[in-house]
C-alpha positions in Angstrom: -9.5 -18.4 -0.6 -6.2 -19.6 0.9 -5.9 -16.3 2.5 -9.5 -16.1 4.0 -8.8 -19.7 5.3 -5.7 -18.3 6.9 -7.2 -15.2 8.5 -10.1 -17.4 9.9 -7.7 -19.9 11.4 -5.5 -17.2 13.0 -8.5 -15.4 14.5 -9.9 -18.7 16.0 -6.7 -19.9 17.5 -5.3 -16.6 18.4 -8.2 -14.1 19.1 -6.1 -11.4 20.4 -3.9 -11.1 17.5 -4.6 -8.4 15.2 -4.9 -9.8 11.5 -4.6 -7.5 8.6 -5.8 -9.1 5.1 -4.8 -7.9 1.7 -3.8 -6.9 -0.8 -7.4 -6.3 -2.3 -9.0 -3.9 -4.7 -12.7 -4.8 -4.7 -15.8 -4.4 -2.2 -16.5 -8.1 -2.4 -12.9 -8.8 -1.3 -13.4 -6.5 1.6 -16.6 -8.2 2.8 -15.0 -11.6 2.6 -12.0 -10.7 4.7 -14.3 -8.8 7.2 -16.7 -12.3 7.3 -13.7 -14.2 8.2 -12.4 -11.8 11.0 -10.1 -9.6 9.5 -9.4 -6.7 11.8 -8.0 -4.4 8.9 -7.9 -4.5 5.3 -5.0 -3.5 3.0 -5.8 -2.1 -0.7 -3.7 -1.9 -3.6 -3.1 -4.0 -6.6 -0.3 -2.9 -8.8 -0.1 0.9 -7.9 3.3 0.6 -6.1 6.5 2.5 -7.9 8.2 -0.9 -8.4 5.4 -3.2 -8.8 4.8 -4.6 -12.2 1.8 -6.8 -11.5 -0.5 -4.8 -13.9 2.1 -5.4 -16.6 3.0 -9.1 -16.0 -0.5 -10.0 -15.0 -2.9 -7.8 -16.4 -4.6 -7.2 -13.1 -5.4 -4.3 -10.9 -7.6 -1.4 -10.2 -7.0 2.2 -10.5 -6.2 3.0 -6.6 -8.5 5.9 -6.0 -11.4 3.5 -7.4 -10.3 0.5 -5.2 -10.2 2.6 -2.0 -13.8 4.2 -2.9 -15.0 0.7 -3.5 -13.5 -1.0 -0.2 -14.3 1.9 2.0 -18.0 1.9 0.8 -18.4 -1.8 1.3 -16.9 -1.7 4.7 -18.9 1.5 5.9 -20.4 0.8 9.4 -18.0 -2.1 10.3 -15.5 -0.1 12.0 -12.8 -2.1 9.9 -10.0 0.3 9.1 -8.6 0.5 5.4 -4.9 0.7 4.5 -4.0 2.2 1.2 -1.0 0.6 0.1 0.9 2.1 -3.1 0.7 4.9 -5.3 1.9 7.7 -3.1 4.4 10.0 -4.9 3.2 13.5 -3.3 1.7 14.7 -0.1 -1.5 15.3 -2.3 -1.7 11.4 -3.0 -1.9 10.9 0.8 -4.6 13.4 1.0 -6.7 11.9 -1.8 -6.2 8.4 -0.5 -7.8 9.5 3.2 -10.4 11.5 1.5 -11.4 8.7 -0.6 -11.8 6.5 2.7 -8.6 5.2 3.9 -7.7 5.3 7.4 -3.9 5.3 6.8 -1.6 4.8 4.0 1.3 2.7 3.5 4.7 3.8 1.4 7.8 2.4 0.2 9.1 4.4 -2.6 8.7 7.7 -0.6 10.8 6.5 1.9 13.5 4.3 0.2 16.7 6.1 0.0 16.3 7.8 3.4 18.8 7.3 6.2 16.6 5.3 8.3 15.6 2.8 5.1 17.3 -0.7 5.1 20.3 -1.0 2.8 23.7 0.6 2.5 24.7 3.8 0.7 26.8 3.4 -2.4 28.2 5.6 -4.7 27.6 5.6 -8.6 29.0 8.0 -11.1 29.7 10.1 -8.2 26.2 10.2 -6.6 24.9 8.4 -3.3 22.4 5.6 -3.8 20.1 3.0 -2.0 19.0 -0.4 -3.2 15.3 -0.6 -3.5 13.2 -3.9 -4.4 9.7 -4.8 -4.4 8.6 -8.0 -2.6 7.5 -9.4 -6.1 11.1 -8.7 -7.4 13.4 -11.8 -8.3 15.6 -11.2 -5.4 13.0 -10.9 -3.0 11.1 -14.1 -4.0 14.6 -16.0 -4.0 15.1 -14.8 -0.6 11.4 -16.2 0.6 8.5 -14.1 -0.8 7.7 -16.4 -3.4 4.7 -18.0 -1.2 3.1 -14.4 -1.6 2.8 -15.1 -5.4 2.0 -18.9 -5.1 5.5 -19.9 -6.3 7.0 -21.2 -3.1 7.4 -24.5 -4.8 10.1 -23.1 -7.0 13.6 -23.0 -5.3 16.3 -20.3 -5.5 18.1 -22.5 -7.4 15.6 -22.5 -10.4 15.1 -18.7 -10.2 14.8 -18.6 -14.0 11.3 -20.3 -13.4 10.0 -17.6 -11.0 7.6 -15.0 -12.8 8.2 -11.7 -10.8 5.8 -9.0 -10.3 8.2 -6.3 -9.2 11.4 -4.8 -10.1 14.8 -4.0 -8.2 16.6 -0.8 -8.5 18.1 2.1 -6.8 17.1 5.3 -5.4 19.1 8.7 -4.8 20.1 9.0 -1.3 17.8 11.4 0.4 19.0 12.0 4.0 17.0 11.7 7.2 13.2 10.7 6.7 12.4 13.5 9.1 12.3 16.3 6.2 10.0 14.0 4.1 7.7 13.4 7.2 7.6 17.3 7.7 6.6 17.8 4.0 4.1 15.1 4.1 2.1 16.3 7.2 2.3 19.9 6.1 0.8 19.0 2.9 -2.0 16.9 4.4 -2.6 19.8 7.0 -2.9 22.2 4.1 -5.5 19.7 2.2 -7.5 19.2 5.2 -7.7 23.1 5.8 -8.9 23.6 2.6 -11.7 21.1 2.9 -12.4 22.3 6.4 -11.8 19.3 8.2 -10.0 18.8 11.5 -9.6 15.1 11.8 -9.6 12.1 9.2 -13.1 10.8 10.5 -14.3 14.4 9.5 -12.6 14.2 6.2 -14.4 10.8 5.5 -17.7 12.6 6.3 -17.2 15.7 4.2 -15.5 14.1 1.4 -18.2 11.2 1.5 -20.6 14.1 0.9 -18.6 15.8 -2.0 -15.9 13.7 -3.2 -15.1 16.0 -6.0 -13.4 18.3 -3.6 -10.1 15.9 -3.8 -10.5 13.3 -6.4 -10.8 15.8 -9.3 -7.8 17.2 -8.4 -6.2 14.0 -9.3 -6.7 14.3 -12.9 
């Protein structure tokens, strides 16, 4: 309810500001955000590569199911859906778009690239970069604890924080350009197989026959 109230307050006091609400995983949550003025919604509870919400809290919805549920609830509203998490290959992007997403949000795919935050360091002769989730202890101690309703716990009492993410390192990958090239190539190939020129067309055709891409995930 706090998120809904904040979305409503921002839109009332700053109507020109675009507000994205989330993260959510159900149609009811999408409708609630839309009713409170959200300009977009972000979908994904626990699918991220460094997210442990489903383990720690036992809460989450398979990402494709969540996207389909939210897209169905928002149909006809014009409110875009951002699929956040669970993308490991270009095919995952294609499936998210086919399920109803307007765009995708990725962290792990780009972690370790030259353009990503953090310094390159050597470990056992190989180059790495640090990577952490917003729900990790380090990020919560640095200020993201309020996202997990734990803002009353100070950094000095970090042992009382309940993390929903991990910290680690990923291999250094070089420039992000090569990754983007592979992603766009895979998405183009997917849309070609489906006979679609645009994301809107993909939504329409996948909506009529979702078996095209979603069965490919099994």
